[in-house]
N, C-alpha and C positions, 0 to 999 in steps of 0.2 A: 380470763378467757374472753377473746374478742372474735367476732364473726364478721364476714363480708358477704353480702348477698347481692346478686344481680340476676339478670335474665338467663345467663349462660353458666354460672358457676356457683358453687357453695364451698368455700374453703376458708381456713384460718388465714388472717392477714394482719399486717401491721397497720393497715389503713382501713379500719372498720367503716362500713358504709351501709346505708339502708335505702333501697330504691322503692319509690311509690309503686303500689299495685302488687307488691309481693307480701306474703304472709311469713312472719317469723315465729317459730315456736322454740322457746329456750327456757330451761328450767332453773337457770341460775337465779337465786333470790334477788340479786342486784337489779335484775330487769324490772322487778316490781317497783323499785324506787323511781324509775323513769316514768311510771304511770302518773307520778305527781305532776310532771311537766304537761302531760296531756290534760289533766284535770284543770291546771291553771290556765292552759290555753283555751279550754272550753269556757272557762269563766270569762276570759277576755271577750271572746266572740259572742257569748250569750248576752253580756251586757250591751255590746254593740247591737245585737239582734233585738233586744227589748226596747232600745231607744230609737233604733232606725229600722228600716224595712228588712224583713227576715230573709229576703232573697240573697243577701250578702253571704249569710252562713251557708245556705244550701248551694250557692254557686261555688263556694270554696270546696265543699264536700265532693263535688263532681270533677275536680281537677286532679292532675297528677303532680307530684313534687319530687325534688331531689333532696336527699337528706343523709344524715350521718349520726350514728350513735356510738360513742366510745365508752364501753363498759369499764375499762381500766381506769380512765381518768374521769369518768362520770360526767361526760360532756354530751350535749345534743345540739344539733343544728340542722336546719333545712330551709329551703326556699321554695316559694310557690309563685310561679309567673301566671298571672291572670290575663295576660295579653293586653287587650285594650281596657281591661277593668282594673289594672293596677298590679302591684307586686307586694308580696309578703315575705319577710325573712324572720326566722326565729332562731335564737341561740340561748343556751342555758348551761348551768353546771351545778353540781352538788358538792359541797365541802362540809364534811362531817354531818351535822344536823341542820345546816343552813343551805338554802337553795337560792339561785338567782336566775332570772329569765329576762330576756330582751326580745321584744317583738317590734319589727320595723314595718310600718305600712307606708307605701308610696303610691299616691294618686289612686286610691281605692274609689272606684266609681259606683254610685248608687243613685238611680234616677238621673237627674241632671247635675248632681253635686260631685265634688272631688274632695277627698279627705287624705291628708298625710299626717303621720305622727310617729313618735318613738315611744313605745310602751315598755314599762319596766315593772317587774314584780320580784319581791324578795321576802323571805320569812324563815321560820324555824319549824322543823319536824319534831313533834313530841312523841316519844316512844314509851311503852310500858316496860315493866320488869322483864317480860318475855322477849323484848326486842321488837315487838310488832308496833306499827304506827298507830297511835291513838288519835292524834289530831294534827292539824297544820294551822299555824297562825301566820298571817302575812300582810304586807302592804303592797299597793300597786299605784303607779303614777305615770303620767306622760310628760313629754317635753317636745317642744317645737311643733305644736299642733297647728295645722292650717286647714280651714274649711273654705273651699272655693278660693284658695290661694291667699286667704286673709287669716290673721291670727285668731285662734279660738282659745277660750279659757281652758286650762289644763284639767286632766282627769286625776282624781286621787281617791283611794279606797282603802279601808281596813276590812279584812275578811278572815274567816276561819273555815276549816273543813273538818267535819267530824261525822262519823257514821253515815257516810254517803250524802251528807248535806252541806252545801256551801252557804255559810251564814255571812251576809253582808251587814256589818255593823254600821258602816258609814261609807257613802260613795257620793262624790260630787264630780260633775263634768259640765263644762259650759255653765249654765245656770240651773242645771238639774241636780236634785238630791235623790238618793235611792237607799232604802233599807229593806230588809226581808231575807228570804232564803230561797235557794234553788236546790232541789234534791233529785237524786237518781230514781227514775221510775222503772217500769218493766222494759226490757229490751224490745225493740221493734225489728222484725225480720222482713226484709224486702229483697227479692231476687237472690236468695241464698246468702245474703249478707246481714249481719246484725248491726244495729245502730243504737247508740246510747239514747235513751228517751228521758227527757228531763221534765220536771214539774216545778212550778214557781209560785211564790206568794210574796209579792213585792209592793212597796208603797213608794210612789214617785211624786216628787214635788218640783215645781217650776217657780222660780222666784225672779220676777222682773227681768225676763229674758227678752231681748229684741226679737220681734216677730220674724224678721228676715233670717235670724240665726236658727230659730225653730224650723222655719220653712226649709232652710238649707239642709238641716239634719234629716228632714223628711224627703229630701231629694228634689226640692223645687229650686230652680235656678232663679236668682234675682233678675235675670235678663228676660224671663218669661212674664213676670208680673211685678208691678211696683208694690212693695210692702214696707210698712213703717208701723211703729207702735211698740208697746211693752206688754208681755204676756206673763201671767202668773196662774197657778192652779195646782191641782192634785190629781192623782190617778191611782187606781188599784189595779194591779196586774196579777191574775191568779189562774192556775190551771195547768194542764199539760202543754208542752211547747207547740203542739199542732192544733190546739184549741184554747188559746189564751183568752180569758174573759177580761175585757177592759171596761172600767167605769171611770170617767174623767169629768172634772169640772174646771173649766178654763175661763179666765177673765182677761180682757184686753182693754187698754186705755189709749186714747188720743193717737189714733193711727190711720193708716191708709191701706186700702186694698184696691188695687187698680185705680179707678177714677173716684171711688167712694171714700170720703174722709169721715171717720166715725169718732164719736165722743167716747163711747164704751161699747163693749160686747160681752155677753155671757153665753158660753157654750157648754151644754151638758151633753156628753157623748157616752154611748155604751155599745157593746157588741163583742163579737168574737174576732180577734185579729186575723186578717187586716180589715175586715168589713165593719165599719162603725156607723151608727145612726144618730141623728140629732134628737135630743130630748129637751124640750123647753129651752130652745136656743134663740137668742135675740140680739140684734145689732141696732144701735141708735146712732144715726149719723149726726153731723154737726148742724144740720138744718132742721132737726126735729123729726125726721122720718125714721120710723122704727120698722125693722125687717124681722120676720120670723122665718127661721130655717127649718125645713122638714126634709125627710128622706135619708138616704144612706150614701156612703162613699167608700172607696177602696183606698186605704192609707198607703198601700204599697205602690199605687199608681197616681199619687198626687202630682208627680212630675208630668203626667199626661192629663192636663186640665180638661180636655175634651173627650176623655175616655168614656165609653158606654157603661163602665162599671160605676160611674158616679150618677146617682139618681137623686138630685137635690132640687127642691123648689124653694123659691123665695117669695114670701107673701107679705103684704102690708100688715103691720101689727097695730096701727093706730089710724086716726083720721087724716092720714097724709100719704101721698105717693110721689115718686119722682118720675118725671117724663123728660128724658134726655137731661138737660140741665135745669129744667123747671121743677120747682117744688110746689105741689098743689095740696092745700090743706082745707079741710072742712071744719068750720068752727061753729059751735053752738053756745048760746048764752042769752039769758033773759028772754027765752022763748023765740029767739031769732036765729036764723041760720045764715052763715056767710061762707062764701067760697073765695079762697085767696090763692093766687098763683104768683110765685116769686122767682125771679131770675137773678142769681148772685153775680155781682160785679166785683171789681178789684177794690181793695182798701176798705173792707167792711161796708160796702155799698150794695144795694139791690134795687132792681126794677120790680115793682109790685102792681098787680091788678086785682081788684076786689069786686065781687058781685054780692050785693046785699039788698034785700027787698026790691029786686029787679032793677037796682041802680048799679051802674058800673063806675068804678073809680080806677084811674091809672096814675101812679105816682112813683117818685124816686125816694129811697130811704137810705140813710147813713146811720150806722150804729157806732156810738161812741162809748168807750168803756171808762168808768170812773174808778 
């Protein structure tokens, strides 16, 4: 049995179709099978949602789509045009106890970043003696991924679905790793409509990821700020989707943020997504100046560096400050105090001025590495 629905008619047809914005009620048990596709699709977008700003998911929920479900051949396909924010196409089919899904993203915009990729998922549906679905096992992967029109390391995941819980046994994307689970919570009712409510308990790892790639996934354009360096760290993501608690520890080495070149940085973050605050966070630049970061910021608005949602202060964490290009240090030793101001020059050279015991010294210094 196949049905065609649109705004003006409801009739049997050889060309089954489903138009967005319409509700379908159909008691054929085969319809339940197609719920699998929706579950897998939610998995795709939830993973994107957890790694990237959540407005992607909610922006998609507010759009209409053109689609098609063929109950006889067990096929599904639909497309979603996000206008200036990109395009999404989904297709899939069910063959016996195996399913296949393809999701094509083209120029999906988030913040100042652009993402294109082909996403694939396949697996097997395990049924009990009564014919009911007991669990689902599958794999997912991507091909031809581009972030800001440059190649991005591909996505790969092993997952299972059982008793309303999506279990992520292993997931890697770019230099991210993810394990944990996502489960169905109580339905949320808004304006007469019901929405699936999800809860998560996930552990995220970042292993030697280029800082510019991490910034790109957070919607920051490399044209807005100069970024360099390598980032590693871990994060715990737990709670309902509308109140995800984040606890993260990140470390960066040998990098650049705008005009500041740093030797290392340690950032401890916590908060309810998307608002995070700094906890014991420090940056050490190559000239020996240490900065302590305090305050909070909105991770969804990192592409807007001057947003009022960011309330961050930077304080000196040691006896040194930077004034324009000068590095001023206060040194203590043997009961004496010395003030030194250094202006870095090219090729490991510096112009230095020292004030000690009311005596002033001006000199030139060159550093040689052995």
